VMD Tcl script that builds the backbone (N, CA, C; Angstrom):
set m [mol new atoms 453]
animate dup $m
set s [atomselect $m all]
$s set {name element resname resid chain x y z} {
  {N N UNK 1 A 0.637 -1.232 0.032}
  {CA C UNK 1 A 0.020 -0.085 0.035}
  {C C UNK 1 A 0.954 1.235 -0.065}
  {N N UNK 2 A 2.189 0.991 0.452}
  {CA C UNK 2 A 2.848 2.540 0.577}
  {C C UNK 2 A 3.157 2.910 -0.757}
  {N N UNK 3 A 3.292 2.494 -1.826}
  {CA C UNK 3 A 3.431 2.829 -3.136}
  {C C UNK 3 A 2.215 3.587 -3.666}
  {N N UNK 4 A 0.978 2.724 -3.228}
  {CA C UNK 4 A -0.169 3.390 -3.525}
  {C C UNK 4 A -0.474 4.810 -2.936}
  {N N UNK 5 A -0.243 4.870 -2.100}
  {CA C UNK 5 A -0.357 5.950 -1.136}
  {C C UNK 5 A 0.597 7.087 -1.687}
  {N N UNK 6 A 2.018 6.765 -2.243}
  {CA C UNK 6 A 2.931 7.578 -2.755}
  {C C UNK 6 A 2.487 8.310 -4.110}
  {N N UNK 7 A 1.795 7.445 -4.604}
  {CA C UNK 7 A 1.228 7.753 -6.052}
  {C C UNK 7 A 0.144 8.725 -5.943}
  {N N UNK 8 A -0.779 8.427 -5.022}
  {CA C UNK 8 A -1.909 9.572 -4.455}
  {C C UNK 8 A -1.215 10.765 -3.962}
  {N N UNK 9 A -0.218 10.805 -2.928}
  {CA C UNK 9 A 0.638 12.083 -2.621}
  {C C UNK 9 A 0.776 12.954 -3.735}
  {N N UNK 10 A 1.503 12.197 -4.890}
  {CA C UNK 10 A 1.958 12.792 -6.060}
  {C C UNK 10 A 0.772 13.525 -6.870}
  {N N UNK 11 A -0.232 12.559 -7.079}
  {CA C UNK 11 A -1.599 13.110 -7.443}
  {C C UNK 11 A -1.962 14.418 -6.597}
  {N N UNK 12 A -2.179 14.097 -5.356}
  {CA C UNK 12 A -2.763 15.511 -4.599}
  {C C UNK 12 A -1.957 16.782 -4.713}
  {N N UNK 13 A -0.544 16.335 -4.881}
  {CA C UNK 13 A 0.595 17.646 -5.155}
  {C C UNK 13 A 0.092 18.227 -6.252}
  {N N UNK 14 A -0.129 17.720 -7.215}
  {CA C UNK 14 A -0.206 18.246 -8.594}
  {C C UNK 14 A -1.697 18.870 -8.504}
  {N N UNK 15 A -2.533 18.555 -7.974}
  {CA C UNK 15 A -3.984 19.224 -7.578}
  {C C UNK 15 A -3.927 20.572 -7.101}
  {N N UNK 16 A -3.024 20.576 -6.164}
  {CA C UNK 16 A -2.129 21.496 -5.456}
  {C C UNK 16 A -1.963 22.920 -6.274}
  {N N UNK 17 A -1.105 22.148 -7.154}
  {CA C UNK 17 A -0.829 23.378 -8.112}
  {C C UNK 17 A -1.746 23.838 -9.013}
  {N N UNK 18 A -2.866 23.146 -9.219}
  {CA C UNK 18 A -4.022 23.938 -9.927}
  {C C UNK 18 A -4.550 24.829 -9.034}
  {N N UNK 19 A -4.585 24.677 -7.775}
  {CA C UNK 19 A -5.641 25.523 -6.889}
  {C C UNK 19 A -4.515 26.828 -6.949}
  {N N UNK 20 A -3.236 26.466 -6.719}
  {CA C UNK 20 A -2.230 27.773 -6.474}
  {C C UNK 20 A -1.734 28.468 -7.418}
  {N N UNK 21 A -2.060 27.939 -8.725}
  {CA C UNK 21 A -1.541 28.849 -9.803}
  {C C UNK 21 A -2.755 29.041 -10.880}
  {N N UNK 22 A -3.701 29.104 -10.202}
  {CA C UNK 22 A -5.061 29.577 -10.960}
  {C C UNK 22 A -5.751 30.672 -10.200}
  {N N UNK 23 A -6.590 31.651 -10.872}
  {CA C UNK 23 A -7.239 32.602 -9.873}
  {C C UNK 23 A -8.572 31.774 -9.668}
  {N N UNK 24 A -9.422 32.448 -8.969}
  {CA C UNK 24 A -10.730 31.791 -8.563}
  {C C UNK 24 A -11.530 31.801 -9.957}
  {N N UNK 25 A -11.445 32.807 -10.705}
  {CA C UNK 25 A -11.995 33.070 -11.962}
  {C C UNK 25 A -11.724 31.861 -12.845}
  {N N UNK 26 A -10.463 31.368 -12.945}
  {CA C UNK 26 A -10.064 30.228 -13.842}
  {C C UNK 26 A -10.598 29.185 -13.235}
  {N N UNK 27 A -10.484 29.020 -11.986}
  {CA C UNK 27 A -11.166 27.681 -11.261}
  {C C UNK 27 A -12.455 27.268 -11.669}
  {N N UNK 28 A -13.240 28.267 -11.615}
  {CA C UNK 28 A -14.659 28.347 -12.103}
  {C C UNK 28 A -15.230 28.547 -13.801}
  {N N UNK 29 A -14.164 28.640 -14.310}
  {CA C UNK 29 A -14.570 28.960 -15.810}
  {C C UNK 29 A -14.555 27.347 -16.275}
  {N N UNK 30 A -15.927 27.568 -16.970}
  {CA C UNK 30 A -16.155 26.206 -17.785}
  {C C UNK 30 A -15.966 26.406 -19.381}
  {N N UNK 31 A -14.891 26.169 -19.791}
  {CA C UNK 31 A -14.785 26.529 -21.220}
  {C C UNK 31 A -15.673 25.693 -22.261}
  {N N UNK 32 A -15.805 26.245 -23.751}
  {CA C UNK 32 A -16.966 25.741 -24.342}
  {C C UNK 32 A -16.404 24.602 -24.795}
  {N N UNK 33 A -17.436 23.474 -24.697}
  {CA C UNK 33 A -17.108 22.278 -25.007}
  {C C UNK 33 A -17.016 21.232 -23.954}
  {N N UNK 34 A -16.952 21.779 -22.582}
  {CA C UNK 34 A -16.599 21.067 -21.341}
  {C C UNK 34 A -18.116 21.145 -20.815}
  {N N UNK 35 A -18.079 20.014 -19.866}
  {CA C UNK 35 A -18.976 20.214 -18.885}
  {C C UNK 35 A -18.956 20.554 -17.431}
  {N N UNK 36 A -17.710 20.916 -17.121}
  {CA C UNK 36 A -17.403 21.519 -15.634}
  {C C UNK 36 A -16.105 21.979 -15.936}
  {N N UNK 37 A -15.369 22.197 -14.921}
  {CA C UNK 37 A -14.142 23.178 -14.695}
  {C C UNK 37 A -13.410 22.618 -13.779}
  {N N UNK 38 A -12.231 23.308 -13.383}
  {CA C UNK 38 A -10.973 22.736 -12.714}
  {C C UNK 38 A -11.696 22.518 -11.286}
  {N N UNK 39 A -12.231 23.437 -10.573}
  {CA C UNK 39 A -12.598 23.350 -9.192}
  {C C UNK 39 A -13.455 21.957 -8.884}
  {N N UNK 40 A -14.548 21.911 -9.875}
  {CA C UNK 40 A -15.513 20.809 -9.957}
  {C C UNK 40 A -14.684 19.473 -9.753}
  {N N UNK 41 A -13.818 19.444 -10.682}
  {CA C UNK 41 A -12.898 18.220 -10.939}
  {C C UNK 41 A -12.240 17.950 -9.745}
  {N N UNK 42 A -11.743 18.907 -8.988}
  {CA C UNK 42 A -10.904 18.579 -7.780}
  {C C UNK 42 A -11.644 18.271 -6.569}
  {N N UNK 43 A -12.975 19.006 -6.281}
  {CA C UNK 43 A -13.847 18.528 -5.635}
  {C C UNK 43 A -14.417 17.327 -5.669}
  {N N UNK 44 A -14.708 16.969 -6.881}
  {CA C UNK 44 A -15.164 15.608 -7.236}
  {C C UNK 44 A -14.282 14.609 -6.993}
  {N N UNK 45 A -12.930 14.644 -7.028}
  {CA C UNK 45 A -11.834 13.896 -6.739}
  {C C UNK 45 A -11.709 13.630 -5.258}
  {N N UNK 46 A -11.870 14.423 -4.476}
  {CA C UNK 46 A -12.135 14.381 -2.948}
  {C C UNK 46 A -13.327 13.627 -2.811}
  {N N UNK 47 A -14.514 13.948 -3.340}
  {CA C UNK 47 A -15.544 13.418 -2.944}
  {C C UNK 47 A -15.589 11.641 -3.266}
  {N N UNK 48 A -15.081 11.383 -4.590}
  {CA C UNK 48 A -15.446 10.060 -5.056}
  {C C UNK 48 A -14.266 9.245 -4.077}
  {N N UNK 49 A -13.204 9.869 -3.828}
  {CA C UNK 49 A -12.133 9.140 -2.903}
  {C C UNK 49 A -12.884 8.793 -1.385}
  {N N UNK 50 A -13.731 9.502 -0.719}
  {CA C UNK 50 A -14.281 9.647 0.399}
  {C C UNK 50 A -15.545 8.243 0.237}
  {N N UNK 51 A -16.319 8.465 -0.979}
  {CA C UNK 51 A -17.498 7.562 -1.128}
  {C C UNK 51 A -16.751 6.160 -1.427}
  {N N UNK 52 A -15.993 6.025 -2.266}
  {CA C UNK 52 A -15.229 4.426 -2.702}
  {C C UNK 52 A -14.715 4.084 -1.284}
  {N N UNK 53 A -13.818 4.518 -0.655}
  {CA C UNK 53 A -13.151 4.038 0.714}
  {C C UNK 53 A -13.768 3.901 1.679}
  {N N UNK 54 A -14.503 5.094 2.037}
  {CA C UNK 54 A -15.187 4.952 3.288}
  {C C UNK 54 A -16.422 4.852 3.420}
  {N N UNK 55 A -17.391 5.438 2.448}
  {CA C UNK 55 A -19.115 5.083 2.425}
  {C C UNK 55 A -19.297 3.482 1.974}
  {N N UNK 56 A -18.407 3.081 1.214}
  {CA C UNK 56 A -18.686 1.722 0.778}
  {C C UNK 56 A -18.037 0.913 1.622}
  {N N UNK 57 A -17.409 1.081 2.658}
  {CA C UNK 57 A -16.896 0.266 3.670}
  {C C UNK 57 A -17.730 0.368 4.817}
  {N N UNK 58 A -18.944 1.251 4.967}
  {CA C UNK 58 A -20.181 1.500 5.968}
  {C C UNK 58 A -19.435 2.195 7.116}
  {N N UNK 59 A -18.318 3.396 6.681}
  {CA C UNK 59 A -17.616 4.169 7.614}
  {C C UNK 59 A -18.120 5.545 7.436}
  {N N UNK 60 A -18.049 6.403 8.343}
  {CA C UNK 60 A -18.318 7.878 8.166}
  {C C UNK 60 A -17.308 8.436 7.181}
  {N N UNK 61 A -17.649 9.442 6.371}
  {CA C UNK 61 A -16.702 10.134 5.409}
  {C C UNK 61 A -16.154 11.449 6.425}
  {N N UNK 62 A -15.273 12.028 6.000}
  {CA C UNK 62 A -14.683 13.131 6.412}
  {C C UNK 62 A -14.975 14.434 5.453}
  {N N UNK 63 A -16.030 14.284 4.641}
  {CA C UNK 63 A -16.813 15.355 3.867}
  {C C UNK 63 A -18.148 15.384 4.386}
  {N N UNK 64 A -18.768 16.614 4.209}
  {CA C UNK 64 A -20.153 17.000 4.366}
  {C C UNK 64 A -21.415 16.451 3.500}
  {N N UNK 65 A -22.076 16.246 3.723}
  {CA C UNK 65 A -23.488 15.923 2.683}
  {C C UNK 65 A -23.394 16.883 1.555}
  {N N UNK 66 A -23.044 18.212 2.049}
  {CA C UNK 66 A -23.290 19.333 0.986}
  {C C UNK 66 A -22.471 18.988 -0.050}
  {N N UNK 67 A -21.194 18.695 0.401}
  {CA C UNK 67 A -20.100 18.220 -0.487}
  {C C UNK 67 A -20.289 17.306 -1.428}
  {N N UNK 68 A -20.833 16.237 -0.816}
  {CA C UNK 68 A -21.272 14.901 -1.475}
  {C C UNK 68 A -22.272 15.153 -2.645}
  {N N UNK 69 A -23.378 16.276 -2.323}
  {CA C UNK 69 A -24.306 16.417 -3.310}
  {C C UNK 69 A -23.800 17.449 -4.520}
  {N N UNK 70 A -22.908 18.185 -3.908}
  {CA C UNK 70 A -22.339 19.142 -5.060}
  {C C UNK 70 A -21.244 18.333 -5.876}
  {N N UNK 71 A -20.660 17.351 -5.846}
  {CA C UNK 71 A -19.287 16.754 -6.391}
  {C C UNK 71 A -19.804 15.314 -6.820}
  {N N UNK 72 A -20.881 14.848 -6.218}
  {CA C UNK 72 A -20.655 13.211 -6.731}
  {C C UNK 72 A -20.901 13.040 -8.099}
  {N N UNK 73 A -20.785 11.932 -8.435}
  {CA C UNK 73 A -20.717 11.579 -10.035}
  {C C UNK 73 A -22.409 11.722 -10.413}
  {N N UNK 74 A -22.364 12.296 -11.738}
  {CA C UNK 74 A -23.570 12.850 -12.201}
  {C C UNK 74 A -23.848 14.183 -11.789}
  {N N UNK 75 A -23.005 14.893 -11.167}
  {CA C UNK 75 A -23.388 16.477 -10.886}
  {C C UNK 75 A -22.295 17.106 -11.877}
  {N N UNK 76 A -22.561 18.450 -11.952}
  {CA C UNK 76 A -22.098 19.370 -12.802}
  {C C UNK 76 A -22.035 20.859 -12.175}
  {N N UNK 77 A -20.967 21.576 -12.209}
  {CA C UNK 77 A -21.242 22.950 -11.442}
  {C C UNK 77 A -22.386 23.802 -11.713}
  {N N UNK 78 A -22.956 24.121 -10.553}
  {CA C UNK 78 A -24.349 24.631 -10.639}
  {C C UNK 78 A -24.106 26.029 -10.236}
  {N N UNK 79 A -22.850 26.436 -9.748}
  {CA C UNK 79 A -22.845 27.664 -9.011}
  {C C UNK 79 A -21.289 27.971 -9.319}
  {N N UNK 80 A -21.079 29.373 -8.990}
  {CA C UNK 80 A -19.567 29.726 -8.689}
  {C C UNK 80 A -19.349 29.595 -7.320}
  {N N UNK 81 A -17.922 28.720 -7.234}
  {CA C UNK 81 A -17.258 28.355 -5.819}
  {C C UNK 81 A -16.830 29.532 -5.438}
  {N N UNK 82 A -16.852 29.916 -4.228}
  {CA C UNK 82 A -16.331 30.871 -3.488}
  {C C UNK 82 A -15.004 30.556 -2.825}
  {N N UNK 83 A -13.791 31.293 -2.719}
  {CA C UNK 83 A -12.760 31.340 -1.987}
  {C C UNK 83 A -12.440 30.246 -0.894}
  {N N UNK 84 A -13.797 30.687 -0.037}
  {CA C UNK 84 A -13.721 29.928 1.337}
  {C C UNK 84 A -13.748 28.286 0.913}
  {N N UNK 85 A -14.939 28.348 0.103}
  {CA C UNK 85 A -14.967 26.618 -0.391}
  {C C UNK 85 A -13.570 26.046 -1.139}
  {N N UNK 86 A -13.019 26.581 -2.031}
  {CA C UNK 86 A -11.776 26.316 -2.364}
  {C C UNK 86 A -10.844 25.804 -1.252}
  {N N UNK 87 A -10.873 27.153 -0.454}
  {CA C UNK 87 A -9.870 26.646 0.830}
  {C C UNK 87 A -9.854 25.518 1.527}
  {N N UNK 88 A -11.199 25.178 1.575}
  {CA C UNK 88 A -11.569 23.854 2.128}
  {C C UNK 88 A -11.268 22.703 1.578}
  {N N UNK 89 A -11.599 22.674 0.197}
  {CA C UNK 89 A -10.892 21.504 -0.709}
  {C C UNK 89 A -9.566 21.428 -0.580}
  {N N UNK 90 A -8.910 22.407 -0.732}
  {CA C UNK 90 A -7.243 22.566 -0.420}
  {C C UNK 90 A -7.235 21.727 0.565}
  {N N UNK 91 A -7.600 22.120 1.848}
  {CA C UNK 91 A -7.177 21.230 2.996}
  {C C UNK 91 A -7.509 19.809 2.909}
  {N N UNK 92 A -8.527 19.644 2.635}
  {CA C UNK 92 A -9.155 18.189 2.211}
  {C C UNK 92 A -8.417 17.381 1.393}
  {N N UNK 93 A -7.412 17.829 0.433}
  {CA C UNK 93 A -6.818 17.045 -0.370}
  {C C UNK 93 A -5.756 16.400 0.170}
  {N N UNK 94 A -5.185 17.059 1.443}
  {CA C UNK 94 A -4.235 16.222 2.169}
  {C C UNK 94 A -4.716 15.654 3.441}
  {N N UNK 95 A -5.832 16.204 3.988}
  {CA C UNK 95 A -6.257 15.896 5.333}
  {C C UNK 95 A -6.719 14.397 5.256}
  {N N UNK 96 A -7.542 14.304 3.961}
  {CA C UNK 96 A -8.387 12.967 3.748}
  {C C UNK 96 A -7.300 11.817 3.353}
  {N N UNK 97 A -6.307 12.402 2.862}
  {CA C UNK 97 A -5.112 11.220 2.435}
  {C C UNK 97 A -4.414 10.620 3.512}
  {N N UNK 98 A -3.845 11.485 4.447}
  {CA C UNK 98 A -3.311 11.191 5.554}
  {C C UNK 98 A -4.136 10.538 6.714}
  {N N UNK 99 A -5.666 10.729 6.772}
  {CA C UNK 99 A -6.381 9.811 7.652}
  {C C UNK 99 A -6.727 8.501 6.855}
  {N N UNK 100 A -6.810 8.377 5.578}
  {CA C UNK 100 A -7.004 7.278 5.066}
  {C C UNK 100 A -5.656 6.489 5.218}
  {N N UNK 101 A -4.512 6.779 5.355}
  {CA C UNK 101 A -3.122 6.279 5.646}
  {C C UNK 101 A -3.021 5.491 6.764}
  {N N UNK 102 A -3.714 6.772 7.672}
  {CA C UNK 102 A -3.548 6.282 9.138}
  {C C UNK 102 A -4.894 5.232 9.452}
  {N N UNK 103 A -5.942 5.280 9.008}
  {CA C UNK 103 A -7.092 4.364 8.937}
  {C C UNK 103 A -6.615 2.742 8.215}
  {N N UNK 104 A -5.805 2.592 7.319}
  {CA C UNK 104 A -5.246 1.636 6.733}
  {C C UNK 104 A -4.251 0.970 7.910}
  {N N UNK 105 A -3.367 1.838 8.151}
  {CA C UNK 105 A -2.251 1.341 9.372}
  {C C UNK 105 A -2.969 0.618 10.306}
  {N N UNK 106 A -4.311 1.419 10.832}
  {CA C UNK 106 A -4.855 0.856 11.973}
  {C C UNK 106 A -6.097 -0.213 11.593}
  {N N UNK 107 A -5.888 -0.851 10.119}
  {CA C UNK 107 A -6.780 -1.630 9.993}
  {C C UNK 107 A -8.119 -1.787 10.240}
  {N N UNK 108 A -8.629 -0.553 9.893}
  {CA C UNK 108 A -10.470 -0.274 10.443}
  {C C UNK 108 A -11.190 -0.849 9.486}
  {N N UNK 109 A -10.502 -1.364 8.173}
  {CA C UNK 109 A -11.567 -1.629 7.079}
  {C C UNK 109 A -11.889 -3.004 7.087}
  {N N UNK 110 A -13.073 -3.421 7.679}
  {CA C UNK 110 A -13.507 -4.681 7.745}
  {C C UNK 110 A -14.565 -5.097 6.808}
  {N N UNK 111 A -15.439 -3.997 6.315}
  {CA C UNK 111 A -16.602 -4.429 5.638}
  {C C UNK 111 A -16.362 -3.944 4.120}
  {N N UNK 112 A -16.970 -4.283 2.982}
  {CA C UNK 112 A -16.754 -3.526 2.102}
  {C C UNK 112 A -18.083 -3.879 1.063}
  {N N UNK 113 A -18.822 -2.912 0.837}
  {CA C UNK 113 A -20.284 -3.255 -0.206}
  {C C UNK 113 A -19.458 -3.073 -1.686}
  {N N UNK 114 A -19.460 -4.232 -2.222}
  {CA C UNK 114 A -18.967 -4.475 -3.644}
  {C C UNK 114 A -19.577 -3.185 -4.436}
  {N N UNK 115 A -18.948 -2.985 -5.441}
  {CA C UNK 115 A -19.262 -1.941 -6.336}
  {C C UNK 115 A -18.414 -1.883 -7.864}
  {N N UNK 116 A -19.124 -1.832 -8.599}
  {CA C UNK 116 A -18.900 -1.950 -10.007}
  {C C UNK 116 A -18.861 -0.382 -10.602}
  {N N UNK 117 A -17.391 -0.131 -10.878}
  {CA C UNK 117 A -17.450 1.386 -11.367}
  {C C UNK 117 A -18.201 1.673 -12.600}
  {N N UNK 118 A -18.278 2.868 -13.280}
  {CA C UNK 118 A -18.620 3.200 -14.722}
  {C C UNK 118 A -17.884 2.625 -15.680}
  {N N UNK 119 A -16.414 2.172 -15.476}
  {CA C UNK 119 A -15.796 1.492 -16.483}
  {C C UNK 119 A -15.495 0.210 -16.349}
  {N N UNK 120 A -16.473 -0.557 -15.736}
  {CA C UNK 120 A -16.562 -1.961 -15.327}
  {C C UNK 120 A -15.676 -2.521 -14.535}
  {N N UNK 121 A -14.900 -1.817 -13.707}
  {CA C UNK 121 A -14.037 -2.538 -12.738}
  {C C UNK 121 A -14.749 -2.694 -11.575}
  {N N UNK 122 A -14.816 -3.990 -10.852}
  {CA C UNK 122 A -15.524 -4.219 -9.548}
  {C C UNK 122 A -14.502 -4.233 -8.489}
  {N N UNK 123 A -14.748 -3.485 -7.766}
  {CA C UNK 123 A -14.221 -3.057 -6.604}
  {C C UNK 123 A -14.719 -3.783 -5.168}
  {N N UNK 124 A -13.916 -4.721 -4.708}
  {CA C UNK 124 A -14.465 -5.824 -3.855}
  {C C UNK 124 A -13.773 -5.656 -2.255}
  {N N UNK 125 A -12.887 -4.493 -1.984}
  {CA C UNK 125 A -12.607 -4.172 -0.966}
  {C C UNK 125 A -11.877 -2.935 -0.953}
  {N N UNK 126 A -11.501 -2.228 0.344}
  {CA C UNK 126 A -11.290 -1.042 0.625}
  {C C UNK 126 A -9.703 -0.820 -0.183}
  {N N UNK 127 A -8.917 -1.660 -0.069}
  {CA C UNK 127 A -7.751 -1.671 -0.695}
  {C C UNK 127 A -7.677 -1.341 -2.196}
  {N N UNK 128 A -8.581 -2.064 -2.730}
  {CA C UNK 128 A -8.654 -1.938 -4.178}
  {C C UNK 128 A -9.398 -0.415 -4.414}
  {N N UNK 129 A -10.304 -0.080 -3.359}
  {CA C UNK 129 A -10.828 1.124 -3.724}
  {C C UNK 129 A -9.809 2.170 -3.789}
  {N N UNK 130 A -8.493 2.222 -3.087}
  {CA C UNK 130 A -7.797 3.076 -2.871}
  {C C UNK 130 A -6.911 3.073 -4.135}
  {N N UNK 131 A -6.453 1.850 -4.864}
  {CA C UNK 131 A -5.708 1.480 -5.914}
  {C C UNK 131 A -6.646 2.086 -7.100}
  {N N UNK 132 A -7.830 1.903 -7.182}
  {CA C UNK 132 A -8.507 2.238 -8.195}
  {C C UNK 132 A -8.903 3.782 -8.190}
  {N N UNK 133 A -8.728 4.131 -7.056}
  {CA C UNK 133 A -8.960 5.936 -6.834}
  {C C UNK 133 A -7.845 6.638 -7.743}
  {N N UNK 134 A -6.659 6.099 -7.553}
  {CA C UNK 134 A -5.488 6.613 -8.280}
  {C C UNK 134 A -6.025 6.699 -9.846}
  {N N UNK 135 A -6.536 5.881 -10.478}
  {CA C UNK 135 A -6.810 5.741 -11.683}
  {C C UNK 135 A -7.796 6.849 -11.829}
  {N N UNK 136 A -8.823 6.979 -11.067}
  {CA C UNK 136 A -9.909 7.858 -11.065}
  {C C UNK 136 A -9.151 9.569 -10.941}
  {N N UNK 137 A -8.431 9.771 -10.217}
  {CA C UNK 137 A -7.634 10.915 -10.102}
  {C C UNK 137 A -6.803 11.181 -11.370}
  {N N UNK 138 A -6.308 10.392 -11.758}
  {CA C UNK 138 A -5.535 10.436 -13.183}
  {C C UNK 138 A -6.356 10.927 -14.353}
  {N N UNK 139 A -7.331 9.978 -14.283}
  {CA C UNK 139 A -8.504 10.458 -15.414}
  {C C UNK 139 A -8.976 12.016 -15.247}
  {N N UNK 140 A -9.417 12.450 -13.915}
  {CA C UNK 140 A -9.733 13.521 -14.048}
  {C C UNK 140 A -8.742 14.820 -14.109}
  {N N UNK 141 A -7.666 14.465 -13.549}
  {CA C UNK 141 A -6.379 15.319 -13.857}
  {C C UNK 141 A -6.037 15.691 -15.403}
  {N N UNK 142 A -6.198 14.432 -16.161}
  {CA C UNK 142 A -6.058 14.579 -17.645}
  {C C UNK 142 A -7.157 15.675 -18.245}
  {N N UNK 143 A -8.273 15.500 -17.472}
  {CA C UNK 143 A -9.395 16.680 -18.071}
  {C C UNK 143 A -9.160 18.102 -17.733}
  {N N UNK 144 A -8.382 18.111 -16.499}
  {CA C UNK 144 A -7.971 19.374 -15.922}
  {C C UNK 144 A -6.975 20.068 -17.004}
  {N N UNK 145 A -6.304 19.251 -17.438}
  {CA C UNK 145 A -4.999 19.641 -17.992}
  {C C UNK 145 A -5.756 20.203 -19.640}
  {N N UNK 146 A -6.827 19.340 -19.977}
  {CA C UNK 146 A -7.354 19.903 -21.235}
  {C C UNK 146 A -8.037 21.317 -20.949}
  {N N UNK 147 A -8.692 21.337 -19.871}
  {CA C UNK 147 A -9.393 22.434 -19.445}
  {C C UNK 147 A -8.566 23.697 -19.241}
  {N N UNK 148 A -7.422 23.598 -18.634}
  {CA C UNK 148 A -6.452 24.565 -18.651}
  {C C UNK 148 A -5.887 25.003 -19.891}
  {N N UNK 149 A -5.900 24.652 -20.796}
  {CA C UNK 149 A -5.579 25.150 -22.173}
  {C C UNK 149 A -6.429 26.133 -22.553}
  {N N UNK 150 A -7.793 26.013 -22.179}
  {CA C UNK 150 A -8.904 26.892 -22.665}
  {C C UNK 150 A -9.420 28.074 -21.612}
  {N N UNK 151 A -8.498 28.036 -20.592}
  {CA C UNK 151 A -8.827 29.295 -19.687}
  {C C UNK 151 A -7.924 30.290 -19.594}
}
mol reanalyze $m
mol bondsrecalc $m
mol representation Tube
mol addrep $m
């Protein structure tokens, strides 16, 4: 699991660069031909990690129900995100990762509700959820790299 978490930390550092190197207006801009923006993608990444690893394990998530409603699969940006929410997402990038590492070290993941992803991969346990999450984050990072070209 160590390399899986190292990959995830590398991903999160890249996401942090998006947050630190773009204005609030750029983070919120939805370029023509796209369905979402950079900040939605980052909020979505945090949300999906929490849902895949914690919710499907029957454990409490580290994010609010409002965040889930805003960024879960099937949503799209419905409003401009304010700086306070960007700052909260920035904190969650690393606090959720560190807590997940700690929770794996403490072996708290006993149960898992099997889930088949939109790409057809069936996740059978929390370990596989963290591994699949790296793929999911990379997919959305690629989308953000494309968005960046148009803002």
